[in-house]
N, C-alpha and C positions, 0 to 999 in steps of 0.2 A: 504647780499649785502650792499654796501655803496656807496654814491656818484653817478655820472652820468654813470659810467661803470657798466654793468650788464650782468651776464651770463643768456642767454635766457633759459627759462624752456624747450623749444623745443629742443635746442641743448643738454641739459643735458639728457632729455628723450631719444633722439636718441642714445647718447653715452652709457647710461646705458642699453638700448635695445641691443646695440652692444655687451656689456659685457655678457648679458644673452645669446645671440646667440652663441658667441664664446666660452664661458666657461661653461654655464649652459643651459641645463642639460648635454651637450655632455661630458664635461671634468670630470664630477663627476658621470657619468653613472646613472643618475636619482636619486642619493643619496642626492644631495643637489640642491634645486631649488630656483630660485628667481622669485617672483611674486608680482604684485601690487594689488592683490585681498585681501581685509581686512575684518575682522570680525566686524568692526565698520564703520559707515557711515561718511566719511570725505570728500565727494565729493565737498562740498561747499568751502573747503579750498585748493583744488588742483589747481595749475596753469598749470599743465600738468599731464598725468597719472603717478602716483608714485612720483610726485614732488610738494613740498610745498615751496613757495617763502616767506621768512620772512625778515624783517628789524630789525637788532639787536639794542638793546638799548645802545650799546657802540660803539665807533669808532674803526676801525681797526688801526688807527694811535695812537701811544702812549700806547698801551696795549699789554701785552704778550699773548701767545696762551692760557693760562689758563683762563684769563679774557674773551678773545674772545669766547672760547668754552662755558664757562658758560653763556655768553650772547646769543649764538645761542640756547642752550638748553632751556633757560628761554623763549626766544621769541617763540620758536616752541611749548612749553608746553602751553603758554598763548593762542596761536592761536588755538590749538587743544582742549584745555580744560581738558587735563589729563596729568599725568606724563609719561615721556618716560621711557622705550621703549613702554609701552602700549601693543597693539596687534602686534607690529612689531618685527620680528626676527632680523632685521638689519636696522640701521639708518645711513645714510651717509650724513655728512654735507659738503657742497661745498662753500668755500670762493672765492670771486672774485679775491683775491690776498692777499699778505702778506706785511705788512709795518713795523712790529716790530717782533723780535724773529723769524727771517726767516731762510732760508737755508734748509728747508724740503719740500718734495713734498706732503707727507701725513703722517698721523700717526693713530694708532689704539690702543684701549685698549684690553688687552689680555683676552681671554675667556669672551667676552663681545659682546654687540650689537652696539658699537659706533666706528665710524671712521671719520676722518676729512681730507679733501683734499683742496689744494689751487690752484687757477688758472685752467689750463687745465689738470692738472695731474689726475683728476678723470676719464678721458676718456681712459687712458692708461691701457690696459688689464693687463699687468704685474704688474703695481702698484696696481691696484684694487685687484688682487688675492694675492699679498703680504700682503696687509692690512687685507683682509678677512682671510688670514692665521693666523694673530695675533688674530682676533676675534674668530677663531677656536682653540685657545690655543697653537699656534705654536710659537716657538722662532726663532731666526735668524739662518742662515746656513753659517758657516765660511769656508774659503778656505785653501789651502795648505800654504798660506803665513802667517797663524796665525791670520788673520783679520776676525772678526766675521760676515762679511757681504759679503764675496767674494766667496761663493760657487755658481758658475754660472750654476750648474746643477740643481738648485732648485729655485723655485719661492720665497723662503724665503732668498735667497741671494740678490744681487742687482737686482732690477726688470728691466724689459724691458720698456723703455720709448718710446712706439710706439702705435699708435691707430690702426694699421693694422697688428700687430704681437703680440707676447707674449704668444703663445700657448706652454707652458712648464709646467711640473708638479713639484711635490715635490720630494725630494731625498728619498732614501730607509728608512732612519730613520723616516722622517716625515710620509711616507706612512704607516710604521708600527704603528706609534702613532695613526693615524686616523682610522686604522683598528682594533687595539687591545687595545688602551688606554681607560681610563674611559670616555673620551669624543669621543669615536670612532663613526664613521658614515658610514663605509662600512666594513662588516665582514661576508659576506654570507657563505664563505667556509673556513674551517681550512687550506686547502692546499695552500691558497694564500699567507699567511704569516706564516712561520714556524721558529722554533728555533733549532739550533744545539748546544748542550752542550758537549764540548770536554772532560770535566773532566781534570785530570792531568796525565793521563797515555799515554805513547807513543803508537802510532799505531791507535789512535782514528781518524776517518775521516768521512766526509760527501761528497757524490758525487751525482751530479744531474744537471738538466738543468733548467735555469731560463728564464722567458720571461719578456718583458718590461711592465710597467704600461699601455702603450698605447694599449696593447693587452689584457687588463683585461677581456674583454668580448669575446675574441677570444682565448679560452684556452681549446681546446678539450681534451688535455692530462693531465689536472689538474696540471700544473706546477706552482711552487711558483713564486710570484712576488718579494718577499723579503725573504731573509734568515737572521735571527738574530743569531749572534754568541755570546753565553752567556759567559761573562767574569768572572763570579763569584762576580762581584761588580755591582754597579748601572750604570756603564758606559760600554756599549756594542757596538759591531760592527754590521753593517747592510750592507748586500750585495744585489745589484740589477743590472739589465741590463738596461742601459740608451738608450732604443730604440727610435730613433729620427724620429718618424712618427706620423701621426694623431694628437692626442691631445698633443703630445710632439714634434711636428715637428719644432718648432722655437727654440729648444735647441741649444745653441752655443758651449758649452763645452762638452767634453767627449762623443761626438755623437757615438752611437752604441758601447759603451764600457761598461765594467763592473765597477761599482763604489762601493767603500767601504767607509762607513760613520760611524763616532763614535758619540754617543749621550748618555746623562745621563738619570736619572730617569727611568732606565730600558726600555727606549723607550716608556713608557706608558703615559707620560705627558709633560708639558712644559719643554724644555731643549734645550740649545744651541747645535747645531750639528756641526761636523767638517768633511769635506771630507779628507780622508786619502790617497786615491789612485784612479786612473782610469786606467784600464787595457785593453790592446788589446789582441788578440789571442796570446797565447804563453807566456804572461807576468805573473808574480806572485808578491805577496806582502807578506812580512814576518814580524812577530812580535816576537822579541827576548824574550826568557824567559817568555813564555805565562803563565799567571796566577801564576807567581812565581814558576813554576814547574821546571825551568832549561831547558825546552824543547821549541824549536821554533815552532810557528804555522804558516803555509804557506797557502795562498789562490792562486790557479793557475787557469787561464783561459785556458782550453784545446782547446776549439774551439768556434768560433762565426759563426753561420750560418745565414746569412741575406737572403738567398734564400729559407729557409724553411718557412712553413706557420703554425703557426706564427714563426718569427725569434726567435732564442734562443741563449743563452750562456751556454756552457757546463763547469761547474766549479767543482773543487775538493778542499776541505779544509782538511788539515791533521795536526795532532799534532805529529811531529817528526819522521814520517816513510818515509824516502826518497825513498823507493822502489815504493811507489805509483806514484812517478813522473818519474820513470825511462824510460818510453816509450815516454816521451814528451821532446822535445828540448825547454826548457823555459829559460827565463831570469828573474832575480829577481830584483825588485826595491830596493832602499836603505832600509836596515832594520830600523824599528822604535825602539825607546828605550823601555825597559821593562815598561809596564804600571804600574803606581803607583796610581791606581785608588782607591778611598775611598769607602769602604762598607758603606751602609746606616746604621744608628743607630736606633734600635727599642727601644722605651721607656720601662724602667724596673719598673717604679713606678706603683703603683696600687691606683689611687686617690679615695678618698671617698668624701662625701658631706661636710665634715668638715676637717679642719677649713675653714672659709669663703673665704680665698684666694685660696683654692684648686679648681681645675677645676671640672666641673660636666657634661657638655654636651658631647654627643658622636656624633661628626659631621660625615657627609657623604662626599664623594668625587664628588658628582654630580656637573657639571658645573652650573654656574649661569648666568642669563641675566643681572646682574649688572656689571659695569666695575670693573675689578679686579686689574689693574696695571696702573701705569703711562704710558704715551706714550713712545713707544720705540724710540731709537735714532739710528743714523747711526754711528757705531763705526769706528774709524780710526786707533786706536793704536794697535800695535802688542800685542797679548795675548797668553799665554800658558794655559789658562783655570785654573789659580791658584785659589785655595780656601782653607780656613782654617775653620774647624768646631770646636765649643766648645763641646757641647753635646746636645742631644735631650732628655736626662733624665730630670725629673723635680720632685719637691716635694712642690714647692710654686709658687705663682704668684701674680701679681698686674697689674696696668695699664701701667707701664712703666719700663724701665731699662736704667741705665747709666753705661758706661764702657769706658776704654781707650785702644787704640791700640798703640803699639810702633813699629816703622819701623826699620828693620835691613838693608834694601835697599831702594832705591827710589821706591815707589809704588803708584799706582793709584787704589783706591777702587771704583769699578764699580757697586756693587750691594750687597744687604743683603737678606738673607732668615731668617725668624723668626719662633718662636714656639708659636703659638697663644693659648689663653685660651679657646676660644669657636669658633665654626664654624659660617659661614655666612659672609655677606658683612658688613664691618665696616671701620672706618677711621684709617689710619696708617700715622704717621708723624715721620720723622727722622730729628734731628738737629745735628750739629757738631760744634766743636770749637777747636782751637789749644790748645795743652797742656792738663792738667788735668781738671776734672770737679769740684774738691774740691773748695768750696766757690762760686760756680755758679749753685747750684742745684735748688734754689728757684726763679731764675730770668732768663728770656730769653735774657738778655743783653749779647752781645758777642757771642751768638749762631746764627748759620745760618741754616735756614730751607732748606734742600736739597731734601726732598721728602714729598709729601702731596697728598694722595689718599683717597678721602672720601668714596670710596666704594670698597676697596680691598677685594678680596675673601680669607677668612681665612679658612684653613683646620684644620683637627683634631689635637689634642695635640700629640706631638711626631712625627709629620710629618712636613716637611718644607713648610711654606707658602712663596711662591716666590713673590718678589716685582717687579721684572724686573729691567732693567738697570736704573741708575740715569741719569737724563738729562745731568748733568755734574759730572764726577767722582771727588772724593776727593783725592787730592795729599798729600802724606806725605813723606817728605824728610828723607833720611837715618839719623838715630840717633834722630829723632824727634818723638813726640807723638801727638795723636789726640783723642779727646773724642767724644762719640756719645750718643745721647739720643733718644731711640726708644720708641714710645708709640702707643697704639692701643685701640680703643673704645671697642674691643672684649676682651681685656686683653692679657697679656703675661704670659707664665710660664717659670720658671727657677729653678735652684737648689741652695741650700745653699752652701756657699763657706767656705774657711778657713781663708783668710786674704785679706781684701780689698787692691786693687792696687798691688797685687802680681800676677805674671804670672800664668795663668791657662793652656794655651796651646800655643805652638809656632811652627813655621817651619823656614825654612832658610831665610824668608823675613820679618816676623812680629811676634809679640807676642800679645795675647789678655789677658788683665788683669782682675782679678776679680773686680766687681763693686758693684752697689747697685740696689735695687728695689725701685721704687717710684710711684707716681701717674701718671695719664694720662697727666697731665700738670705740669709745674714747680711749686713745692711746697716744704714745709719743711719736708714732709714725706720721711723718709729714712729707708730702710730695708737693713742691712749690716751684713756680706758680702754676695753678691749674684753673681752667675755666669750666665751671659747672655747666653741664649740658641739660637743658630742659626749658620749661615754660613756667612763668609765674602768672597766675590769674588773680585779678584784684578788682576792687571797687574804689572809686574816688569819692571822698567826702568833701563837704564845704570847708573852707579854710578858716573863716572867721565868724561863724554863726552861733557858737555856743554862748548862751547868755541872752539871746534875742527872744526867749520865751516861746519859741516854736521848735518842736521836736522834729528836726529835719531827718530825712531818711538815713543819713549816715550816723546820727546820734542815737543814744539810748540812755536809760536811767543810770547806767554805770559810767559811760564816757562823758555824759553831760547831764548830771542830775538836776541842775537848775532849769533845764528845758524839758526833761523827760521823766523826772520822778515826781510823784505826788501830783500828777496831772488831774485836772477837773474838767468835765464837760457838763454844762448845765442846760436844761431845756428852758423852763420858766416856772416861776412861783405864782402864776396867776390863779385866781380863784374862779372856777367855772363850774364844773360838775364833779361828782365823786361817788364812790361806792366803797365796798370793803377791800377791793384789791385791783391790781392792774397787771397785765401781761404785755410784754413788748420784746423786740429783738434788738441786739447790738451787733453791728458788723465791724470787725477789727480790720483796720488798714495796715496795722503793724502787729507783731507778736506782743502780747501785753498780759499783765496781771491786773484784774479788777479787784480792788482791795476793800471798797466800801461804797455805800449809798447814802445819799441825803434825800429825804422824802418830804412831801407836803402833806401834813396830816389834816384830816377832816375835823377833828376835835382834839383839844388839849387834855393833858392828864395822863396817868399811867395806863398802859394797855399792852396787849401782846402784838408783837411784830414778827413776821416770818418772811424769809426770802428763799425761794426755790430757783434752781437753774437747770437747764438741759442743753445739750448740743443741738444745733439746728433750729428750725422754725417751730414755734409753739402750736401753730395752726394744725388742728387734728389731734391735739394732746391737751386741750384746755379742760376737759371733763374727767381726766384721770391723772392720778399721781404717778402712774407707771412711767419710768424713764426720767422723772424729775429727781433732783438731789436737793435736800434741805441744807442750806449753807449758813443760815442765820436764824436764830430763834431767841427772842427775849420777851418773857412773859410780863415784864414790868418796865418796859421802855417808857421814858418820859417824853410824851408827844408835846410839841409846841403848837401854838395856835396856827390856824390856817394862814398861808402866805409867809410863814416863817420856817426856816430850815430845821427839820428834825434829824439830828445826827444819829446814825446807827452805830458808829464806831467800826473799827476794822473787823473784817470777817476772820474767823479762826484760820482759814486757809484761803489765800487769794485764788481767784478763778482764772485759769489760763485760757486765753482765746488766741488761736493762731491766726496769722495774717490771712485775710481773704475768707475767713470762716464766720459763721453766724452762731450766736449764742442767745438763748431765750432766758428771760427772767420773769418771775411771778412774785410780786410783793403784795402781801396781805396784812391787814391790821384790824384789830378789834375796835379801834377808834376811827377806822376808815382812812382812805387816802384820796387826795384830790388830783384832778388832771384837767386837761382842756380838750375840747372837741377838735378832732382832726379833719383831714380832707380825704385821705385814702389809707386804709390799713396796709402796713408793710412798706410804705414809702418813707423817704427820709424826713425826719423832723428837724434834726440839728446835727452838725458834724464839726470836727476839727481835723487836723492833719493826720490823726491816728485812729479815729473812731467815728462811727455813724450810729446815732440812736434813731430807730424807726418808729413810726406810729404803730400803736397796738390797740388793746381793748381794755375796757373796764369789766370787772367781774363782781358778782354778788355773793359768792361763796368760795370755799376752798376746794377747787376742782369740781364745782357744782354750780347750779343756778344760771342766771342770765349772763349774757355777754353783750356789752355795749361797744359798738364799733362805728367809726374809728375814734380812738382816744390817744392823747399824747401824754406820756408819763411826765409828771411835774416833779422835778428834783434835779439831782446831780449825781454823776458817777465819778468816783475817784479811781485812778489807775496808774500803773507804771509801765513804760515802754521797755521791752526786753531786747537783749542782744542775742540774736540767732539761737533760740532754744531748739533742740532737736525734735523732729517729728517723724521723718520717714526714712 
């Protein structure tokens, strides 16, 4: 906490109790429990059961989230007298608010004990379970739009910002992970998660009934909850029945449909997942040229019976035998492209205890209680899940590795996976600089630190140590090169090369050049040539679109201001009806800052204008100012006549709206505002590539009086599209 405003321990206790009641143990079927009973006596430090109130040694003003987090940890450890996590399985830090490096509701370390929330976001069940999912080693869940945060069938997509809802589960890929992975925590029966391996021969099929995760304990017929379809690579498909009852009753997308999800790492560990389809009864999904066999694989939903107890979906999966589907009148969704998934690489080297650079330890894959990754972020850019691997074979190693990447297209590097020398928690740092590294090996001048995790969990040699998404991706323009310096206190392994700065591996978007081995820090030590061992994950942007006045998914206000800065979205300045105010919602398709409004005034002359905002939908909050924030107030604004734009000027602080989230606005004027009659409240009025303005209501008072619905806001919203601001 800081300053006069303070989150009361009682409030936090009540809200965390609410999370325990709503999600634990009900939603995990007694497999994961939250308790404030400890093995050490900390009673004298508690301000409420399960709550410790600390004052940080640093101000929230003028410091980024890393400094603030370190201050919170230090203050808590000093008060308790021992290092965190100590006896605690999970530690949640709650900040009263955010003043620097904002735009996030909460964030968590992957496979760890630590999560951080700002403001009231700690009390939202959906946000809580999203961050706890990261603590449980889960990655994000992406949608059909290719954005890594928009699978709304899963708590690891965009979370529900509500204190009284948020009962939704994880998608089939995530359920498989927590049932079968090395970090699994429910796996009582083999029949609950099964695998179908089609092979490559036509006629292979699986047929059966699937129940929803909400009926996990109501399964008298031993039906599976998840069916994994083995692809022959590390990226597999996972099929489940998204039954929207009980612990999954607040699900908004694909309710009571069969969902198909794709995820890497064989479904056994941390991996971004992607929803591929949601199917109703009679619908099917086809993957062309399955496993490179030249035969299509089809998933058909023959029947969904919601009246059965428990409800089930009857599903058949077939490799190329159309007679299996002959009795069903089905329709097939658009075929997907042939998977070009990459098999995992197993190390071929057989290391000994010599030479000194050679790895020696044999690590395990057990999760650790130490933080393993940088905070995850809310991605906004379109991605095809592109990655390029060098090799996970190795014969040498040292503390660090430098190499150069050449871009064949505009790309955004979002993450790296490394090949570590020894297991356990250790510090990983990544630096980058434009151009080559030659002449810049022994000095940090000109290098930018883009990743710093003091306790990343390193896995065994020959296996990928995932670092998670960078807080800001590294952009490389087509035809340009970028160098990277990766170091680890646990060491890195790599293989000998042939020629420094020559291409080792390439795809259609980039080339990774052979580089050097070096020490953990900048020094004169150089081992050359060496091939960095790891994976680069990246997104591809359009090559020649900046300047077309459309803010494409790869562009933002920094990289292409002419397309993405000072954007405007206008409804209409028609004269229809009016009152003293109007409420409506805005849906962000990209991360953005709303900077100003232009309104259609009812009468001209000086008058008072106010603008309020709140997260989420205004419905249910129109008669009270609770939860609303006043962002603009001008008692003597010059209103122009009706049909003419009345400019409000820039807000004091732009309003951040995260991609895929809803923000409500309430505009009120003593001179009145005009709007037009709509067709249905909450539906789309107008959109562009970055924003949707929805139909709202007219009002007769400031959080009082009558509401007229549906009404369409008459005016304009000005905004800027942002580049990957952090959220979670």
